[in-house]
Residue, then its C-alpha position, 0 to 999 in steps of 0.5 A: m547863781i550865774p556869774s555876770t559874764h555868763r549872764t551878759l553872754l546869754a543876754a547877747g544871744e537873747a537880745s533881739e538885735h544881737r541875736t539878729l546879728i549873730v544869726t545874720l553872720f552865721a547865715v552869711f558864711v553858710a550861704a557863701t560857702l554853699v555858693i562856693t561848694v555848688r560852683a565847685g560841684r559843677q566842676t566835679k566830673d570824675a573821681a580825680d576831681f572828687y578825690a583830689g580836686g583834679r590835682q589843680f591847686t598851687a602850693f600856696q592854695n594847698g598850703l592855705a587849705v591845709s592850714g584851714d583844714y588843720m586849725s580846727a575848733a581845737s586850735f581856736l576854742g580848745i587851746a584858748g580854753a586849756i591856756a586860760l584855765f591851766g596857763y603854761d601847760g595849756f600851751l603844750y597843745s600849740i607847741g605839739f600841733l606846730v612841731a608835728w608838722l616837721v614830722a610831716l614835712l621830713l618823712v611823709a609829704e613828698p613820698l606819700r604824694n609820689a606813691g599814692r593816688y587818692t588815699m593811704g590805702d593806695v600807698l600800702a596796696y602798691r607793694l602789699r596784698r591789696r584787699p586786706v590792707r585796703t580793708a585795714a586802711g579804710a577802717s583805720t581812716i574812718v575811726v581816726s576821722v570819727f574821733y577828730l569829728l567828735a571834737q568839732m561837733a562838740g565845739a559846734g554844739v557849745l559855741v551855737s547853743l550859748l550864743l543863741g541862749i539854748t540851754s536844753d540838751l535837745g537844743k544842743i543836739g539839734i545844733v550838732a545835727l545841723v552841722g552834720v547836715l551841712m557837712i554832708v552837703y559840702v562833701t556830697v555836692g562839692g567834693m574836694k574842690g568845694t572843700t578845699w575852697v571852703q577851707m581856704v576861705k576859712a583859713v583867711l577868716l580864722m587868721a584875720g579874726a585871731v589877728m583882730l583879737t590878739l591886737l585888741v588884747l595887746m592894746r588893752f595891756h599897752f603891748d606889755l607882755s610882762d603885764l598880761l602874764g602877770r595879770a593872768a597869773e593873778n586873775s587865775g587864782k593860781g599865782a606864779s604857778f600859772l606860768r610854770p609847768g605842772l599846773k595840769y601835768g606833772a604834779t604826780g607820776t601819773t600826770k607826768l606820764d600823761f604829759l609824755s603821752l600827750g606830747l607823743a600823740l601830738v608830735l607823731g599824730t599829724a603825719g597819720l591823719p587821713h584828712i591832712l594826708i589826702r591833701f598832698y594829693t590835690v597838687p600836681t607834683a611832689k615838689a608842690a606838696r613839700q611847698s604847701v607844707i612849708w606854707a602851712i607851717g608858717l601860717i599855722g606857726v603864726f596862728y599858734l603864737m597868737t593863741l598865747a594872746l587869746g589864752f592868757g588874755a582870757a585868763a587875765l580878764i575873765r575869772p576862771d569860774e565864769i569860763t567854766s560856768s559857760n563850759k566846764a571844759g573851757n571851750t568858750a574862753a575865746p568868745l567870752l574874751a571877745l565879749h570883754l574886749g568889746g564891752t560886755d554890755s555894749t553893741w560893739g561887744a556883741v559884734l565882736l562876740a558874733t564875729t568871733s563865733a562866726v569865725a569859729f563856726a566857719t572853722i568847724l564846718a570847714v574841718v568837718a568837711g575835710l574829715t568827712l571827705a577823707s573817711s568817705s573817700s577811703f570807704a569808697h575807693d579802698i573798701y567798696a571799689n577795691v575789696i567788695k567790687k574787687g576793682r570792677a566798680t565804675e567811677k559813677e558807682e564809686l562816687g555814689a558809694a562815696r556820697r552814701a558813705t558821707v551820709g552815714i559817717g555824718a550820722v554816726s558823728v552827730v550821735l557821738g558828738a551829742l555825747a561828747r559836747d561837754l569835753n574839751v575839744a583840744g583833748l578830744v583832737a589829741l586822742a584822734f592824733a593818738v589813734a593816727a600815730s598808733a595805727n597809721l604812722p607806723t604802717i606808712l613809715y614801714s611801707l615806704f622805708w622797710r624793704r622787709f615789710t609784709t602784708a602781716g606786719a601792716l595788718w598787725s600794726i593797723y589793727g593792733g594800734l587801732v584796738t590798743a589806742v581805742g581800747l585804752v580811751l574807752f577805759s580812760p578817765v575821758v569816758s568815765g570815772t570823773p565829773a569831766s568824763m563823757f559819762p560822769g555818772a559811771d565809772f569803769h575806767w582802769f587805764p589812768l591816763e587821759n591820752p594813750g599815746i605812750v602805750s599805743i604808739p610803741v605798740g603800733f610800731l612793735l606789732g608792725a615789726l613782729g607781724t613782719l618778722l614772724s610771717k612766713e610771707a616773702p616780701d616783694t622786693a621787686k615791688y618795693a624797689e619800684l615803690e622806693v624809686r617812685s616815692l623818692t624821685g616821682t617817677g610814674a607818680h600820678 
């Protein structure tokens, strides 16, 4: 039997006037962003425009775009769902995502902007052997981006299918494919300029939507946070334990380790995410890169505080079985909350539902564009131009390769996103963070700050961290062995944790050190001295 809220949600999508409203809002946003993309595409003349937006964005503009890139479907849909179902433990995602920016600010943003040109591979190739490290950096960038894309595709499939009353698997896959087509258009036509403007618009819409829902939730409880939390605990069926640690993590030794693993991945992962790293190249100076991170921390911090109201508001107003019946991972908690706040049988409820869902869809489109741009840029610039063509590719050939790579990466993401549509999107993003922290972060830090670091160390770190993280995920409960797995009917898992970070991140750092110390290759200390001066002072930076 379908709970009343779920029936109402489907009815909101099926009634002609509500469906028209929903489709219209979606269409308006898509049309507006396509116009922005086409106009930006006309200004994309060379590689610097396509990869870095001509380095013309201000610190505030880039901070806004970084926020739009970072506050993904995991933030709006996944975290709200995790809090609604698991209370205190679900809020861990908000804390981890925010604290991670301190690592990016203090260790990565300014040196990376000074040392690189377009991609992470530029930083590594400055002092190490170019072809092997660019190949490794390109492979790692693509894998991390695809993992992150899974979350966005899963969120899009769940969101749109519920709104339009689509229940068939084929229909949901069709929605995922539509998102894939749109992201390919954004990147191939607009490049970094188009993607950045779309992310800025999306950040404004997301903040406005979150503020609106937060105020409505607080008004419902007369701005009494104690009453809100008490009602959430009571309605959850878990009582006081809903507001204490341990509902999802901490009950057993395994879940305690999973808690530590997730925390490590969230805190260290941001500084290794390719679509975040390339944003530091879109500003004219290293100072602007640092300031843009500060702007991003402020915007993101405010937003994550509001996820408390979204998650606990959903827990207080909607029964857990109603949330899980529409999506067992809880990804529809925020749209359901909007519907309840407006009235489940009213036009205002349908308006709130449609608006909230359009904002969530905007979030997904903007983030997938950034991810696809990061991975296609790395393939074209690192692998095609500098490895396959050995540095002899023209800008036109390189940009053509980037656009072809966009199509290929989009196709892969659609297939994998269709398989992952029933998994919690915040959990999927945490996996991407773990892979980034295991493969990319050790190599970046060693390259920037360790004089002895060699090419062998970089290859051991990237490939070792990548294989370890991805391998553990494949044999974890995320993929098989539980009813909530990607393949619930199979069981080939032997790794007990849902997030591999506690194992794969130390392995990435350890392998980087071992590869360097065991290598007979002499480090290029002169090049390191140049890199050190450049990364810390900005002398000679692009």
